[in-house]
C-alpha positions, 0 to 999 in steps of 0.5 A: 197411574194405571191400576192394571199392570198385567205384565207384572205376572211375568216377574218374581214377586220379590222384585216388585215395588222394591225401593230404589237406593238413595245413593250416587251411581258410584256408591251403588257400584261400590255397594254391589261389589264390595265383597268381590274386589278381586274379580275382574271388572274391565278388560281392555285389549287383554289388560284386566282391571279388578273392581279394586283397580277400578275403584282406585282409578276412579278415586285418583281421577276424582282427586285429579279433577279436584286438582284441576278445579272441577267441582260440584255443579261443573260440567266437563265436555267429553269428546271420545270413544269408550276407553278405561279413562272415560269410564273412570271419568264418569264415576269420578265426576259422579263422586265429586258432584260434577257432570259429563257432557258427552259429545260424538267425536265425529262431530264438526268443530262447529258442532262441538263448539255449540255443545261446549257453549251450551253447558259452559264447560271450562274443562274439555276432555278429548281423544288425541285423534280428535284434538285438532277439531276440539282445539278449534271448537274450544276457541271463543269458549270458557274452556281453560284446560284440555285433557287429552286421552290416548287409546294407548293410555291403558294398553298393555305395554307391548301393545302401547308401544306398537300403537304409538309406532303405528299412530304417532301423535303429531298434534302440536299441543298448546300450553293449556293441554294436559295429558292423562298421566300428568293429570293423574299425577297432579292429583296426588294428595288431593281429597278423594272423599265423595260429595253427599248424594244429591237427587238433583245431580245429573251424571251426564248430558247426552244429546238426542234429536229423537226422530225430529229436530236437532239434538238437544241435551238430556240430563240423566241422574244417579237415580236414572242410572241406578234404576236401569241397573236395578230393574235388570236384576230381575233377570237373575237367571240370565245374568250371573256375576263373573260373566262377560259383556262385550261393550261395543256401544259408544259413551255418547249415547245413553245406551252406552253408559247405562246398559254398556257400563253401569248395568253390567258392572253393578251386576258383577259382569265383566265389561270388555271394552271395544272402543271402535268396533269394526262390524266385520270383526264381531265374529272374531271378537265373539270367538275370542271373548265368548261374551254371554251378553251384548247390547247392540243395534240390529245391524250388529246381529245381522252382521254376526248371523252372516259371518262365515267365521261363525259357521258350524261354531258352538255359540251356546255361551250366549245368554242375552244378546239385546238389540235396541236403538233402531227397529228390526224388520220381522224378516231380519229378526227371524234370520238372527233367531234361526242363526242363534238356534242353529248355533245352540243358543238357548234364547232368541234375540232380546229386544228393548224399546226406550229412548234417551229420555228414559236412560235407554230402556223402558221395555224388554223382550228377553229369555222366554218372555219374547215374541217376534215383532214385539218390544216385550213388557215394561221393566219391573218398575216402569209403567207404560200406558197408551193414551188418546193423543193430546188428552189424559184419557187412558185407552184399553189394551189393544187400542192405538194411541200415544205411548206414555212412560212413567219410571225412575229412569225418566230424565231430569228437566 
C-alpha cells in the first residue's frame, strides 16, 4: 500500500483509521438511530414514516419472506423503481441473510429472464405496471412465486384512491402471484430474529456494463454499504440529523441504495422517495421539500439551473447536491455553480468518482474541498493510487496511468 496519503490532511484526525463495525447493514442502521425512533426516516407522497415505523415494517417483511420460503443464501429478483416496499425488502432480505438481485424495470422480458436465471431466483418481486413482462420473463425459470407491489401500496388513503382510479390494474394475475398486503399478512407469527452477521453475505447483486460489454452482476456486501455510510460521517459539518435528502436515483444502481438510502438513513437524514422523477418537475420538488441533500447525475443539475420556477428564489437551504454517474463538462459545471451562488447556496456542486464495483463512490469533492474539473479526494478509508498499466509500479503524483482503488467498499468476488 502507498505510504503517502496526502489527502488525509483534509480530514479531521478522529475519523482516520477508525474500524468498520462488524455488522449487517440493517444492524448498522438500527445502531445509528436507536435513540431517535420517533424521528421521520422516510417520506412518500406526504406519508411520513418514523424510524420506529421503518424498523417494524422491515421486521414484518422479514417474517413474510420467511413465510414464503425465502431463506439465508437465497436470491430474490426485484424489478421495480424505489418505493417504501422495495426499501423494506432491502433491509429485510439483509436481516435473514438473503440477497436482492436488482433489475431495471425498463428491460425487455428476455433481459429480465436472463437475470433471473443468472442467479436462479425462486421469488420474483415486481411493480404491477411491469407484471406482464415479468410473467413472460419468469417462464422456463425456477420462479415459484411473484410478489407484486403497487406504487399505491404506501400512498396516503386519498392519493391511493386517486392513483387506482387513474391507473386501474388490468393485469390478469396467475395463481402464483401474491400482492404485497397479502404477503405481509401471511407473515404473521413468523420468526423476526436476524441471522448472525456473515462477512461473506451479499446484500444485493447490481448489474453494470461499465464502459464496455454487456452488464455483469456485481455482489455488494454489508461491509460495502456500511463503509460508504461510515466514510460520509466525516462530512459532519455538511450533514446533520433531521435534514432531508431527495431520493431520485433508482434502486437498480449501486448509487441508488448506497448513497440514496443507506447513507442518509444511517446519518439520521430523512429520505423523500420520488420513484420516477420527471426532470422538469425537479424545481417544484426542491421548493416543496427544501432538501438539503441530493444525489443525482449532471443532467439533473443542468435541468435545475435552467428551471424558470427557481428564478429569484432563495435556495440557501441547499447543503450538498452531488453529481455522479456521468462526466460533467467544465462549462456545465460552471453554469450550475453560478446558478447555486446566485441563489445563496454556500457551496458549489459536489462531485464524486467511483463505480458500481466500489459501491458507488471512491472520491468526493464536497464543501470547500472542491475545485472545478476535479473529482476531489479519496474518501477517508479509501486509497487511490496510479500505476503503470499492467505492472505493479506505482507512479508519482502528476503522472498518468491506471487508477487502482483499495477500500472496504470493493465488491465481493
